[in-house]
Residue, then its C-alpha position, 0 to 999 in steps of 0.5 A: m389330471k391324476k396329480t391334481f385329483f391326488y392333491f384334491s383328495i389330500a386336501v379333503a382328507a385334511i379338512s375332514v380331520l380338522f373338522i372332526i378335531f373341531l367337534a371333538t374338542g368342543l371348540w364349536k361351543h365358543f362360537f355357538s354358545p360363548q361362555e364367560e370366564e366364571t361358569i357359576r355366577t350370580r347377579i343381584v339387583m334391586p327389582g324393578e319393572a318386569t321388562t326393565y332393570s336398573t343398571s346404576d347404583p344409588n350414586g348413579e354410577n353404571r354397574l357392569d354386566q348386570n344381565l338379568n335376562t332369563k333363558i325364556p321369558l318369565q310369566e306376567g307379574e314375575v320379576t327377576i331378582a337374581i340369576l345363576n348360570r352354570e354348564n350342565v353335566g355334558a357341558l353342551a348347554e347352560e343351565q339357569f336358576a332364577a330367583y324371582r318375585s311374583l305379584a301373587d305371592s310374597h315369597i321369593h321363588l326359585t325356578f330352573m330352566r334347562f335346554d331340551e334337545y327334543i324341542r331344541d329350546y329351553r324349558r322351565m322345569w320346576d318352581y319352588p317357593t323359598a323362605a325369603t321375602r325381602a328381595e333386596t337381601i337375596s343371595l343365590f349361589s351354589q356349593d358342594l354341601i354334601g361332598d359328592r360334587n353335586n352342587c346344592i343351590i342355596v338361597t339366603g335372605l330375610n323374611a317379613r319378620n327380618e329373620q334370616t332364612m336359608t333354602i337349599f335345593r339338591q339334584s335328586g335321582a337320575r334325571q338332571s332336572n329333578y331337584k328337591k328341597i333338602a333344607e329350609l331354615q328361618i330364625a331370628g338369629s343367624i344361620v352358618v354353614q360349618e365348612t370343614v377341611r376336606s381331604s386331598a383325595y377329595q380335592q383331586g376327585l378321587t373320593r367323596g368329602n365330608s358333608f357340611n353341617i348347618i348351624t343356627y343361633g337363635p334366642d333363648p326363650r327361657s333367659s332374661n339376657m337377650l344375648d343368650r343363644i340356642e345353638t342348633v346343629y343340622s346334619y345331612n341324612h343320606a338315607r332320607e336325603h334331607y338335613e335333620q336336627v342332631s343337637v341343641s345346646r345353650i350358649a351364654g351371652s355376655q352380661i351387658e347392661q340391658r338398657r344399652l342393649r335394647e337401644l342398640l337393637s331397637g331398630v332406630p335408624g342410625v343407632f346400630e350403624n353408629f355403634i359399629h363405626g370404626l375399626w374392628y380386629y378379627v379374633n382368632p379361634n384361640g381368642t387372640v386379636d389378629t391385627k393383620q385382619y380387620l374391617y373398618f365401617n364408615p356409615s357416614g361415608k358409605e364405605i366398608i374396608f376389608f383388610g387381610d392377606e396384605a390386601q385392602q378391599v373397599f366396598r360401597w355401603q349400599t343398603s342396610t336392614h336391621t335384624r333382631y340382633g344386629l344389621f344386614i348390609r348389602s355392599q359392592n366393591i368399588s373396583i369390581s362392580t360385579l362383586s358384592r357382599s352380603i354382611y350379617i352383623e350380630l352383637e356379641s357384647l359392647e366390644s365385640i360383634r360376629l360377622r357372616v359374609d357372603e360373596d354373591v359373585r365367587l371371585r377369589i380376590t385374596a387367597n386364604t382370607t375368610w371374613d366370618g367370625s368374631y371381631r373386637r373393637a380397636a379401642g381395646t388395642a393400643v393405637n397411638n397414631q395421631i392424625t392432623r391436617i397440616k395444609e389447607a387446600t391451595n391453588a398450585l400447578y405441577d409437572s410430573s411423569w403423570g402429566r400436569v397436576q392442578f390442585n385447586d383451593n376447593g379440595e379438588y385436583i385434575i391430572n392432564s396426561s400427555d395422551r389428552t386423557s384426564r383424571r380428577g378427584r379430591y386431595v388432602f394433605f395431613n400428618l401421621d405421627g410426624t410424617e407429611l402425607l398426601e391422599l389422592r382420591f379419584e372419581e372412581n373411588d380409587r384411593r392412594v396415599y403418598k409420603v411427601e418430601p418437600m424439595a426446592n420448587a418440588l414435591l417428592l411423592s413415595r407411595v405408602r400404605l397405612s395400616t394398624t402397624g403404621i406407615q408401610d413403604m410400597l417400594e414403588p418408584p417415587v414421583t416428582l411434582t415440579s412447581v410451574n410458575q403461573 
């Protein structure tokens, strides 16, 4: 009996120790308050009815995880546009910021919801209006602008006059629910956060970092040249806890033909879109063209291709809005449906444009590429690649390691795998500088290009990448398509 009681006491003590570890390490949060892999995230959709939200894009394809549910219901007549969730300081619960549109007000509002331990539920702590009014252009994200790791909440978008706006909120005082508006800018031009490199001590959490300035570029009312700009710099005043204007300077624009300029910036649908159609190379700060980073705009195909750091990203061109100096584009990654980018394009000259790109979901797809800056039209660079179609669509059947491949004369193909799954899409044979190539486009817009080497009753396909420097072998094992007699 004593031995049984002794073993029972040991078991109780062990269970008690495990329970204490369970509480101390915070593992209980994964059961009662599961978190996503990203602790800061935002969801952007076109606003619909207050109780229903669209989960498909304009092409009818489902979008993943477009959850616009707020911690507590909004009031009647308020429609959620974007949500940003993050853990609070104690990591005990999730805080939520929600951008919404009210039927009683044209401005987009931001509200803050926080868990109240006293009532054991969420409370709506405050509401502030922002300068933006165009719901489809809203971006909601957070960033450490001041350098003290107290992330500011930033809302960007267009207003009714198609001006760019930026409204910034920051936690103020000892109470975690106290926020104040530290900047609100709107201008018929562009607004840029001037990020600077912070020290390694800041990265390690040892010291504060430098505050980022905010720069606006607007029209020069005293100039007859529409491209002349006024640059205004705003710096954070720590004593007043607000961004203040510190300098104003004039930047001369390119002297281009005014009639053509007015045509491009007239706002007529399709004019500016056709102007940017094609390949644009990034211009380094020293003025040289970087052919290893470029963008390709395809307005007719509703696609935008980003290439940098030896990686290519394809985005679906969803919506666009004309601004005073260019175009605002909302785009979505074809592979990661929760990754969307807002692209602000301004005309610099007939051969150059300036971009600002905001990612609504902060996923680090490439390590170092920044897309902000000037781009020059590829026509100014010698590109001698000649592309021609060499083979019409045909009926052909092949066996391969992928499965059975059927090419149809309507330009479509289907691959039936041994596991009874199938993939289908469109194909085209073409020639680039004397090399025969095959492009396969899957239903989900995954593109792959292969070099084709004809063999006896077979085709040998080697995966390649097309770039401004030519055809690059991706060093993947080749695939043999063996003809099947029908």
